N, C-alpha and C positions, 0 to 999 in steps of 0.2 A: 682331636682325638680321631684319630683313624677310625673311619667305617665302621669295620669289625670289634673294634672297642664299643664304639654307639651299640651296633645288634647286641650283643650279650649286653651289654647293659638295658635296652628294649628288654630284652628276652626273660632277665631275671625278675625285674617290676610285673610281668606277666606271670611269671611263675609265684612270684611273691602277692601278686592281686595288688598290689601299688600304682594307684593311678595319676599321683604326683610326680613318682619317680618316671611311671611309662611317659607320659605328657614331655616331662624336663627332657629325655630321652631322643624323641621324636622332634623337640623343638630343636637341639643340635644336629639330628639328619637332616632337617628342613634348611638351616643356615648353611653346611656342607655343600647341600646342593646345589642352593641359591649361590653358593660362591663358585662353587665350580663351573654354575650357567654364564655368571658375569666375567668371569676369568677368561673361558671360553669364548664369548663376546666382545672382546675388548677388540678392537683392531679389525673387526669382522663384522660389523655391525651394516656397512655401506657398502660391505661385498654384495655386487650385483650379479653376480656370474653363481646359479642353482645349484651348477653342477659341483664348482666349486663348494660352495655350503653342503652339499651332499654329502661330498667325500672326507668331510670336514665331521661327518656326526649329525649335521644339520638336517631334518626332517625335511622335503619340500611339500609344502600345504596343499589340498586341495582346494578348488575355489569357494567349496562349503566351510569348508575348515578353515580357512584363514576372513569368513564372512564371522562366522563365530567367534573367535577369539579376537578381531577388533571391536565386538559389538560388548564380547568380556570387556575387554581393556577399558573403553566407554566410560562402559557402569562403573565399572573399579575406582576409575580416577574424579567418580563424579562427586558432587560435593556433599550428597546422602548417599554413599555405596549400598546402605543395608536396601532403602526402598529401591535404588534403581536396577540393584542384580537381583531381586525379589519380581520385580515388575519383567524383568527382560525373559522375551516371548519366544526365545531359542535355547534349543538344549544341546549338549554336546555332540555330535554328529559321533554313528557307530562304528566308522573309520577311526577317532581315536580311541573306544575303547577295546577297539578288537585289534590294534597293533600294541596296546598294553598285555591282553592277553596273548598273542600273536607271542611277546618277547617273553614272558612266565614261561609259557607252555616251550619256550625254544631255550631260554640262556639259567635259569632257575633249575638247582640241582635234584631237586626234589619234585616241583608242582612237571618241570618238565617229564618226570617219569608215568606218576597218575593220572587215573583216568578223569582230566579236565577237561571239562567243557563250558565253554563262553553260552551261559545260558541267557543274554540282556535280551530282553522282553518277553522270556517264556517265564513261564510261573508252577509249572506241571509237566512232568515229563515220564514216559515207559518207559521201564529198562529190565533187562532182560537176566537175573539172578544165576540162574541153571549154571551157567559156564556150561563144557561138552555136554550135548544133547544129542540121544543116539536117535535116527528116525525111526518110528513104528512099523513093523509089518503086520499087515491084517487087515482086522476090521477095526474103525474105527470107534472103538467104545468109549463109555464115560469114566472109564480108570486112567484111560489112555487120557482122555483129553484131559483129564484133571492131571498127570504126573509132564504133560506137556505145557500146561501155562501155568503151572505150579509156581515156577521161576520168575514169572513179569508180574512187576509191582510198579505201583504207581510213586511217582518221588513227588514231592512239595519242596521245591530250589528255594521258595521265600523265608520259612523259618528266622534265620538267623540272621544278623546283621553287624553291617564293619564299616565304621566311619574315616575318613581320610579329613584330616585337615590340612589347609592349603596357606600357610602365610605368604603371603605374595607383597614384598618390599615395593616402593613406589619404581626406585630403578628397577628393576623386573617389567614392569610393565611400559616406562618405556624403549624396550628393548625391540617391542612389537611382536607379532602374531607368532611367528618359529621360536623363540626362544622362549614365551611364554608356553606354548606348546610341548619344546623340550620340559622345562620346569614340570610342568604338571602330569606330562610321564612319567619320568622318573617318580617324583612323589607318588605316583597312585603303585607304579611298580612297589615300591618298599613298604608302603601302607598292604598293599596285597599280600607280598610276598611274607614278611613278618607275622601279619594278623593270621594268615592262611595258615602256614605250616607250623605255626604253635597247637591249631586246633586239631590241624590233619593228625598230629600226633598226638597231643595228649586232650582234648577236647572232652569236655562231661557229656554234651547230649542236650544239653539245657542252653540254649539261646548259642548254641557253637555247632561246630560239625560235632560227629562220636567219631574218637579219633581211634587210630591204629593199636593203642595200646589199651581201647576196652572191650570186656567181652559181647557178643551180638548175638541176635539170634533169637527165634521164638523162646525157647525155655529162660532166657535171660529174665531177671526180675529188675524192672527200672524204678528207681524210687527217687520220687520228685523229678522225674526227667533230666535223672543223673546215671548212665552206665556205670555199672561197678568194671573196676579192674583186671586185667587179666594177671594170674600169677604168672612168676618171672619165673621162666626155664635156666636151671642154671646151668653155664659151659664152659672148658676149660681151655680146650683148643676150636680150630678154627680150621681143621681137616674135613677129611672124606668121612671120617667113621660117626663122629659129634655134627658136625654139620649136616652131612646125608638122612642122619636119621630124622632131623629137623626138618628137610627140605622135602624128605617123605610123608610126612605129617601135611604137608602144606598140598599134595599131590592129587588127594580127593575133599569135598565142596562137605558140607554138613550131611546131605544126601548120598553119602558113599558114593559120587559119581567121579570117576577118574578125570582127569584135567592134566593140561602138560603143564610146567612146571617152569616160568622164563620170568622175567623181567624183577631177576630178586634183587633186593636191596638191603644193605645193613646200615640202618641210621646211629649213629653213637654222636655221643657229646664230643667237641673239639679236642678236650683235656684229655679224654679216653684214647680218643684218633692217634693220638699221639703216645701215648703212654701205655698203653695196653694192648689197640689194636694192630698198632704197626710193629709191631715187635712179634704180632701172631702170624703175620700174614707174609714176610720180606725176609730173607734171610740171603749174608752175603753171596755174592757169587764169587767162583772160584778166578775170574777174569777181573774182576773191582765189579762195585757198583751193588743192587740189590736185585734178587727177582722172587717174584710171588709166589704163593705157594697154597692160595685159594684153590679149591678141588673144582671148583667148575666156575662160569662165568656169571661174577655180582658186582653191581657197585655198593660200592664202601660210600657213604654220605655223614658229611659231617653237620649238625645241626644243634644249636646251640637250646633247642627245645625239648633234647633228652635229657634224661637226668643221668648224674654223673654214675658210674656200674652198671647202667641200665644200655642195653638196645635194643631194637625195633626190626627182624626179622621176618621177608617176608615178599608176595607178588606185588610188585607198585602198579600193575594190571586191574587188580582186584579192590584197589580205592578211588570211589567215585567223590569227583567232587564239581558241583556246578556254581557256579558265581556270577554275578549279574551286578549294572551298575541300576541304582533304584531311581524312579523320575526320570528316567533317559536319561540319566544323567546332568541333571540341573544343577548346578553351582548354587549352592543357598550359602548368604552372608550368616559368617558367628559370632553370638556375644559373650558367650564362653569362654573362651581362650584367647588373651592378646602376649604376646613374648616380645615382638619388640617394638618403639615409639613408631617406627615408619614401617610397622606392615598392619595388613588389615586381614585377620582370618577369614579363611570361607572353608566348606566343607562338603567334601562329596559322599552320599551314603550308598553304603553298595547292599548288595544283600545273595544267599548262595546256601548251602547243605551237603556235608559230606560224611561218608562211610565206609566199610568194610564192607565188601558187598559180602560176605560170611564169617564166621566164628574162625576158620580155618587158614585164614587168610593172612594172617598174621602172628608172629610172636613175641613175644616179650622173654629179652635174655637177659641172666645176671652175670657181668662178665665180671665182677671181682676179682677172680680168682682165673683170670683168660692167661695160661703159659705163652710164651716164647716158641717159636716155629725151633725146629733143629733138622739138621740132617740127618737121614735113617740111618748113617755109617756111622754115627758119634754114638758114644754109651752117654747115655743121659739119665739121672737119678730126677724120674718124674718128682713134678711137689708133690704131696699127699693132698688127699681131695677127701672133702667127708661125703660119703658114704651115703647115698636118699633113696630107700625105694617106695617114696611113696607118687602120686599122682596130682597134678596143678590142674588137673581138668577131669571127669567121665560126663559124656553123656551117650542116650539114649534116643537118637532122633532130634526131633524138638520137645522131646517130655521132658516132665519136671518131677527130678529127684527127690523121691522122700526119704529122709532129711533132707535139704538142702546139700548140695556135695560140698564136702570139706575133704582135705588131706587126712583128715586124721580119723575118719567116720571108713568103717569099712563095707558096710553094709546098707542096704538102698533096699526101695520097694519102686516099681512104677506102673502104673492101667495106664494101657493105651486100646484104643481102637482101632488101630492101626493092622494091618494083615502083616506089617513086617518095617521092620525101622534100623537105621544105621548106629554100629557102635563106635565110639570114637573115645579112643584115651589119650593121655599127651601126658607122659614121667614130667616128675618135678627135674631132675636131671638128665643130661644128653646123654650117659655115660650109661644109662639104665635100660634094662631089655625087655620088654611086654611080652606075658602070650594072653592070649584074648581064647578064650572057650565060650562057648556054648551050648549047655545040657553036655559036657566034658570030651564035645568036640572041637579042638582047634580052628578057628577063625581066623582071617586076616582081620587087622585093626582095619575102623573104614568101612568095613563091610558092611552089607546088608544080613539082617537074619529074620526068618519067617516064622512068626508067633505060632505053637500049638495054645487053641484057644484053653483058658483056663490058666491057673497058677503053676501049671510046670513047666516054666521058661527060668533058667539059671544061667544066667550068663558073669564068668571069673574073667579079670584081669590082675593075672599076677606078676608084680614086677620084682626085680632082682636089681640088684646093684652089688656087683662085689659081695662080701657077705650078707648083706642085708637083704630081704625076704618081706615084701607082704601081697597078700591077696586081697581084693576087693572084689565083692558081690552082689548083681542088682537081679532080685528078683521081677520078673515082667508079667504083670496078668492081663491076658487079652478077652478081651468083653466080647 
């Protein structure tokens, strides 16, 4: 079975929460990696020239790395490998782990784009979630200090665990340290890439990262450790009009602060990539071949972790992921899984945590009605789409709306002690237009509103899509 098919099988198992199917898929993947390494090693084991080995993809080990693998091989070959491995007083050198993370940050389509940090040896770190922050002129008083420091928060890197199993056959041990290193690094790469990618996109936040498809922020209700899903915004064309509106929502954080929109990504299922997305972004060129119709720079990435009919659109740099190796990379013997008779199974445990920096960092798109791209000179009857004048989200700063937001509910109340809050509305359809007013004066979506004391604060959002029109109203009481 080809590697892509195996990866799809593993992702399907993750989606179905089928542990046995996932382990069967991982067994196949490890066997493929072992076969590749053993095949590569044929005729090269006796090769003494390190430069020749390096040219053929075999990494030259440091003295410390070679010593580590020699001790591991000796323990794995012993009559009682469990006791020998558990008694082993060496840990994996950081250079091995760093190489795996460097490969992920360089080669993996998604992990190479996000804010991916190797945190081996760290358990907590500080990060700034404010993004673009203006300098403050004048005296430094309490309110300014509060504003400047409000975006800094401490991040616990350790709550989520990810395990990588290492089925090691006897033939692999006989090849020596360099080949065992090649196998270990590739297994770790695939285990991290597969497990982290699903968590980055779909993670619920409970014993796993918070995914891009989840709502985050102070006003979000987290139940049992699980973050709620984002509502999907229907998009019918990947053109400057519809995609531009989506990008404009990303241009401000939850505090109404402007930021440069860059590192844009569009994550789609491989099936959608070929059947829906490519026809929407490519047109035949007059001289042959195809030309892209994307209105601005954006990386379209295939991921089996994305559900068919959905897409994730956002700024890759606004997803933070910190990951490291637990117990300093100590390899442990495993009694839990046995794949082949001539193999012994070992375990390396990893830790990490990930989340979108704010709720406006990523949008979930419904691409089930995505239309193909056409030349403007052609007369084309567009596919009739359903008009939708509702909102998929409405926020007044970090305050909780009463009742809880629902597209069908048009009137809300909010009580706040803040002097001002941002007003952010997200349409349910990318073809819709919005008009946001405060006390009948039009304001920009995502901008701050300064409240009057009392109940005399009315925010309205008028949403228009074709012939459909809806109005949402929030009455804000300033205490």
